[in-house]
N, C-alpha and C positions, 0 to 999 in steps of 0.2 A: 489491390484496389477494387478489382472485380468482385472479390469475396465480400468486401465491405458494402458494395453497392447491392449485391444480392441479399445480404442481411437486412439492409435498409428497406428494400422492396418487400421482403416477406413480413417485416414488422409493420409496414404501412398497410398491407393487405390484411393482416391479422386484426388490426384495430377496426377496420371498416366492417369486417364480418361480425365482430363482437357487438358493435353498436347496432348493426342491423338485427341481430338476435334480441338485443335488449329492447329496441323499438317494437319489434313484433310481439314480444311478451307483454309489453305495456299496452299495446292496442288490443291484444286478446283479453287482458285484465279489464280494460275499460268496456269492452264489449260484453263480457260476463256480468259486470256490475249493472250496465244499462239493461241487459236482458232481465236480470233479477228485479230491478226497480220497476220495469214495465209490467212484469207478471205479477208482482206483489201489489202494486198500486193501480194497476189497470182497471180492475173491477170497481174500485172506489171512485176512480175518476169518471168512469162511464156512468155511475149512478149520479154523481154530482152534476155532470153535464145534462143528464136527463131531467133532474130536478130544475136546473136553470132554464132548460128549454121549455119545461112545463109552465114556468112562471111568466115567460115572455108571451104577450098576447099575439 
């Protein structure tokens, strides 16, 4: 019975660790995509905001 309980405990602990790794990889991927989007579109957005600001009296 103790052996079964230990196996159950190790199985539960293993699943939580795997999901933590998966979530951290997902967050890292989202951060990389956001960084790439900001660097690629940042200059264009700055120009557009400047044009809009110039047209406002």
